[in-house]
Structures are given as C-alpha cells and as structure tokens.
C-alpha positions as CSV (number, residue, x, y, z in Angstrom):
1,X,-26.2,26.9,-3.2
2,X,-29.2,25.5,-1.5
3,X,-28.3,23.2,1.6
4,X,-28.9,19.8,1.2
5,X,-31.3,17.8,3.7
6,X,-29.7,15.2,5.6
7,X,-30.6,11.8,3.5
8,X,-29.2,13.8,0.6
9,X,-26.1,14.9,2.2
10,X,-25.1,11.4,3.2
11,X,-25.7,10.0,-0.4
12,X,-23.5,12.8,-1.3
13,X,-20.4,12.2,0.7
14,X,-20.9,8.1,0.2
15,X,-21.0,8.7,-3.4
16,X,-17.2,10.5,-2.8
17,X,-15.8,7.0,-2.1
18,X,-13.9,5.1,-4.6
19,X,-15.8,2.9,-6.4
20,X,-19.1,4.2,-5.1
21,X,-21.5,5.7,-7.6
22,X,-25.0,7.3,-6.9
23,X,-26.7,4.5,-6.8
24,X,-24.7,2.2,-4.6
25,X,-24.2,5.5,-2.0
26,X,-28.4,5.5,-2.1
27,X,-28.8,1.9,-1.1
28,X,-26.1,2.4,1.5
29,X,-27.7,5.3,2.7
30,X,-30.9,3.6,3.2
31,X,-29.3,0.8,4.9
32,X,-28.0,2.9,7.4
33,X,-31.1,4.8,7.7
34,X,-33.0,1.3,8.7
35,X,-30.4,0.5,11.4
36,X,-31.0,1.5,14.7
37,X,-29.0,4.7,16.6
38,X,-26.2,2.5,17.8
39,X,-25.0,1.0,14.9
40,X,-25.1,4.6,13.4
41,X,-23.0,5.9,16.6
42,X,-20.6,3.4,16.2
43,X,-20.0,3.7,12.2
44,X,-19.5,7.5,12.9
45,X,-17.1,6.7,15.7
46,X,-15.3,4.0,13.9
47,X,-14.8,6.7,11.2
48,X,-13.6,9.2,13.6
49,X,-11.7,7.0,15.6
50,X,-9.6,5.6,12.6
51,X,-8.8,9.2,11.3
52,X,-7.7,10.7,14.4
53,X,-5.8,7.7,15.6
54,X,-4.3,6.2,12.4
55,X,-1.2,8.0,11.3
56,X,1.9,6.9,8.8
57,X,4.6,4.2,10.5
58,X,7.6,6.1,10.8
59,X,9.6,3.2,8.9
60,X,7.8,2.2,6.0
61,X,4.6,4.6,5.8
62,X,1.8,2.0,6.2
63,X,-1.2,3.3,7.9
64,X,-1.0,2.4,12.0
65,X,-2.2,2.8,15.2
66,X,1.1,1.9,16.8
67,X,4.8,3.7,15.7
68,X,6.2,2.1,14.5
69,X,4.2,-0.5,12.6
70,X,3.3,-4.1,13.9
71,X,4.9,-5.4,11.2
72,X,8.5,-2.7,11.5
73,X,8.5,-3.6,15.1
74,X,8.2,-7.6,15.1
75,X,11.7,-8.6,15.6
76,X,10.7,-12.2,14.2
77,X,10.3,-10.4,10.4
78,X,13.2,-10.5,8.4
79,X,14.4,-6.9,8.0
80,X,16.6,-7.3,5.2
81,X,13.8,-8.3,3.1
82,X,11.3,-4.9,1.6
83,X,8.2,-5.5,-0.2
84,X,7.8,-2.2,-1.9
85,X,3.9,-2.0,-2.7
86,X,1.9,0.9,-3.6
87,X,-0.8,1.6,-0.9
88,X,-1.5,0.4,2.2
89,X,-4.2,-1.7,1.3
90,X,-1.5,-3.9,-0.9
91,X,0.6,-4.6,2.9
92,X,-2.9,-6.5,4.1
93,X,-3.3,-8.3,0.8
94,X,0.3,-9.7,1.0
95,X,0.0,-10.3,4.4
96,X,-3.1,-12.4,4.4
97,X,-1.5,-14.3,1.6
98,X,0.6,-15.8,4.8
99,X,3.9,-16.4,2.9
100,X,6.0,-13.5,3.2
101,X,8.2,-12.7,6.2
102,X,9.8,-9.9,5.5
103,X,9.2,-5.8,5.8
104,X,7.3,-3.0,3.9
105,X,7.6,0.0,1.9
106,X,4.3,2.2,1.1
107,X,4.9,4.5,-2.0
108,X,1.4,6.1,-1.5
109,X,1.3,6.1,-5.4
110,X,2.9,5.7,-8.5
111,X,4.5,7.6,-11.4
112,X,1.9,9.1,-13.4
113,X,3.1,11.9,-15.1
114,X,-0.6,12.6,-16.9
115,X,-1.8,13.1,-13.5
116,X,0.8,15.5,-12.3
117,X,2.6,12.3,-10.2
118,X,6.1,12.6,-10.4
119,X,9.2,10.9,-7.7
120,X,8.9,14.0,-5.3
121,X,5.1,13.0,-4.8
122,X,5.9,9.3,-3.7
123,X,8.2,7.9,-0.7
124,X,10.8,7.0,-2.9
125,X,13.3,9.3,-1.2
126,X,12.4,7.7,1.8
127,X,13.0,4.4,0.7
128,X,16.4,5.3,-0.5
129,X,17.5,6.4,2.9
130,X,15.9,3.1,4.3
131,X,18.6,1.1,1.8
132,X,21.5,3.4,2.4
133,X,21.3,2.2,6.0
134,X,24.2,0.0,7.4
135,X,21.8,-0.8,10.1
136,X,19.5,-3.3,9.3
137,X,21.3,-4.1,5.9
138,X,18.9,-5.1,3.1
139,X,19.4,-7.8,0.6
140,X,16.9,-7.7,-1.2
141,X,13.9,-5.2,-2.5
142,X,11.0,-6.6,-3.6
143,X,9.2,-4.3,-6.0
144,X,5.5,-5.4,-6.0
145,X,4.2,-2.3,-7.7
146,X,0.7,-3.2,-9.9
147,X,1.3,-4.7,-13.4
148,X,0.2,-1.4,-14.6
149,X,1.7,1.0,-16.8
150,X,2.2,3.4,-14.1
151,X,3.8,0.6,-11.9
152,X,6.0,-0.8,-14.2
153,X,7.4,2.5,-14.8
154,X,7.6,3.0,-11.4
155,X,9.0,-0.6,-10.7
156,X,11.9,0.2,-13.3
157,X,12.5,3.8,-12.0
158,X,13.2,2.5,-8.3
159,X,15.2,-0.2,-9.6
160,X,17.7,2.0,-11.5
161,X,18.1,4.1,-8.6
162,X,17.8,1.1,-6.1
163,X,21.4,-1.2,-6.7
164,X,23.8,1.9,-6.4
165,X,22.0,3.5,-2.8
166,X,22.0,0.1,-1.5
167,X,24.6,-2.8,-0.7
168,X,24.9,-5.2,2.1
169,X,27.9,-5.6,4.6
170,X,30.5,-6.9,2.0
171,X,30.0,-4.9,-0.9
172,X,27.3,-7.3,-2.1
173,X,25.0,-5.6,-4.4
174,X,21.6,-5.6,-3.7
175,X,19.3,-7.9,-4.9
176,X,16.5,-5.9,-6.9
177,X,13.3,-8.5,-8.0
178,X,9.9,-8.0,-8.9
179,X,6.6,-10.5,-8.3
180,X,6.5,-13.3,-11.3
181,X,3.7,-13.1,-13.8
182,X,0.9,-14.4,-12.3
183,X,-1.3,-11.4,-11.0
184,X,-3.1,-10.2,-14.5
185,X,-1.5,-6.9,-16.2
186,X,-4.2,-4.2,-15.0
187,X,-4.8,-5.6,-12.1
188,X,-4.5,-4.7,-8.8
189,X,-3.2,-6.2,-5.9
190,X,-5.9,-5.5,-3.1
191,X,-8.2,-7.3,-5.8
192,X,-6.0,-10.3,-6.0
193,X,-6.6,-13.6,-4.4
194,X,-4.0,-14.8,-1.6
195,X,-2.9,-17.9,-3.6
196,X,-2.0,-16.1,-6.6
197,X,-0.4,-13.2,-4.7
198,X,1.7,-16.0,-2.8
199,X,3.1,-17.8,-6.2
200,X,3.8,-14.4,-7.1
201,X,6.3,-13.9,-4.5
202,X,7.4,-17.2,-4.4
203,X,8.5,-16.8,-7.8
204,X,9.7,-13.3,-8.0
205,X,12.2,-12.2,-11.1
206,X,15.3,-10.5,-10.9
207,X,15.0,-7.0,-12.4
208,X,18.0,-5.6,-14.5
C-alpha cells in the first residue's frame, strides 16, 4: 500500500473519530492547515498530553488527571449516592446539569451480545465491590444508562445483582432507581440538554 501524503494522512486519521466522516475530516484538515504553526503545535501537544496524563479513576472509573478524581475526592459530595453511567462523557453531562451532588460509577459501555459485549467487558464487578463495602455505605444506586435497548438491558441486569450485593447499616435494603422519562428513547445523555437531565434525576423512579 502506497504511503499517504501528509494531507491525506491527516484526513484519514481524523475520519477515524466517532461521528466524523471523510467530508468532515477534510474540512477539519483544511481548517488546521490554514492556522499558524502555533495552533497545530498546541493541538498536537494537547492530544499527546491528554493521552499521557489521563487515566481511570481508581474509584469511579471516569477519565481523570488526579487519582481519585475530583468528584470522588470531594468530601462535600454524597458518597452514599452513586449514579451509574455508560461513558465518562455522561459524567460531564450530568455535572453540567448542576443538580446532582452524589458520586459516579462509569461502566465504559453497555451490554450488547450482538457486539460481543458481556458483563465481564464492563465495570460491573467493580460496582458490586463498591456496594459491598461497609464504608461508605451506599444508600441509593441511580441507573442512568442511556434509554436504548442496550442501556435498558444493562440497567435491568445491574438492578438484579445490586440489591442483594448492597445494604446499608441496620439491614436497610439498597434503593435502586433509574432516570425518569423525559430523555427520549434511543437518546444519549451527552446530547441531552441540562434541564432535561436535571428533571430526569429529580423525578427518578424505583426499579423492581
């Protein structure tokens, strides 16, 4: 295979990004080429820096440059309330809504047998270990997976495992809830406006 010229290579690499087709990659490439050298150097440095300095939080598994992340290390957050999401970008979406004061757990995907994604490919075991800890005792698990077939199946699977895995002191059963309707079926948290997310959290429903 012949080696690509620099422009073609940049288009090719940008087109690998999710949601970026060849036409968009071409527009981005020519935008970058029109900028001065400082812009290109800054962009490249930002990408390399993010990749080298960002890791997974040891507690919630979101992307972070500190460990544990700033949410997990914040003593003013309610550590007895865990919101389970599919992707790190969902954490940002919920934080921008401004109404949630608990902590998170990022699964890094959803169950999808057709794509070969099973429970062992997600951070489900790690979630159950968190629920089993005496300190801090988890009172409520909010399942904020996306309202897709895969997201709903993942929420149902976790709810069945979570209730026996976690209970707060005194034998009180763990409360398992999910986001209220308002987020459109087939929608994605990261593309939902902050008011809708805030209301969905506020009016969350009991599962099971």
